C-alpha positions as CSV (number, residue, x, y, z in Angstrom):
1,M,19.4,-9.5,70.4
2,F,19.3,-8.6,66.7
3,F,22.1,-8.6,64.2
4,V,23.0,-6.7,61.1
5,Y,25.1,-9.0,58.9
6,I,27.0,-8.9,55.7
7,L,27.3,-12.2,53.8
8,K,29.8,-12.8,51.0
9,S,29.5,-15.3,48.1
10,D,32.9,-16.1,46.6
11,S,31.4,-17.7,43.6
12,L,29.4,-14.5,42.7
13,N,32.0,-12.1,44.3
14,K,29.0,-10.3,45.8
15,Y,27.8,-9.2,49.3
16,Y,24.4,-9.2,50.9
17,V,23.3,-7.0,53.8
18,G,20.4,-8.0,56.1
19,H,19.2,-8.1,59.7
20,T,17.9,-11.0,61.9
21,D,17.4,-12.2,65.4
22,D,18.9,-15.7,64.5
23,I,22.0,-15.4,62.4
24,D,22.7,-19.1,62.0
25,K,19.2,-19.8,60.8
26,R,19.3,-16.9,58.4
27,I,22.6,-17.9,56.8
28,S,21.1,-21.4,56.3
29,E,18.0,-19.9,54.6
30,H,20.2,-17.9,52.3
31,N,22.1,-21.0,51.2
32,S,18.9,-23.1,50.7
33,K,18.3,-21.7,47.2
34,R,14.9,-20.2,48.0
35,K,13.5,-17.7,45.6
36,H,15.2,-14.4,46.5
37,W,18.2,-12.4,45.6
38,T,20.7,-14.8,47.3
39,S,19.3,-17.9,45.5
40,N,22.0,-17.5,42.8
41,A,24.6,-19.1,45.0
42,N,24.8,-21.5,48.0
43,D,28.2,-20.5,49.3
44,W,27.1,-17.4,51.4
45,C,29.2,-17.1,54.5
46,L,29.2,-14.5,57.3
47,F,31.7,-11.8,56.5
48,Y,30.7,-9.2,59.1
49,K,28.1,-8.7,61.9
50,E,27.0,-6.1,64.5
51,E,24.7,-6.7,67.5
52,F,21.8,-4.5,68.6
53,E,19.3,-4.7,71.4
54,S,16.3,-3.9,69.2
55,R,15.0,-4.6,65.7
56,S,14.6,-0.9,65.0
57,E,18.2,-0.2,65.8
58,A,19.3,-3.1,63.5
59,M,17.0,-1.9,60.7
60,K,18.4,1.6,61.0
61,R,22.0,0.3,60.8
62,E,21.1,-1.9,57.8
63,R,19.6,1.1,55.9
64,Y,22.8,3.0,56.7
65,I,25.0,0.3,55.4
66,K,22.9,0.0,52.2
67,S,23.1,3.7,51.7
68,F,26.7,3.2,50.7
69,K,25.5,1.4,47.5
70,N,28.8,-0.4,47.5
71,I,29.5,-2.7,50.4
72,K,33.3,-2.5,49.8
73,K,33.1,1.3,50.5
74,F,31.4,0.6,53.8
75,L,34.0,-2.0,54.7
76,E,36.8,0.5,53.9
77,F,34.9,3.1,56.1
78,I,34.7,0.8,59.1
79,N,38.3,-0.4,58.8
80,K,39.8,3.1,59.1
């Protein structure tokens, strides 16, 4: 299984969208302060996730979510 996930950092008041086949490992990596966009904080927590059977489906959904340019607008869209 593959997941599309949205993480939230309260300290930055920002969201991050990604996809993975191991969500727990991926969250741990985001919080490990490696050199990437999420290294500015270590309080990333899972805010939202969706499950897919293939990586291609997950990647397609990730691109769709990112097309909103503002994660809050996507979250409003799915909560209607």
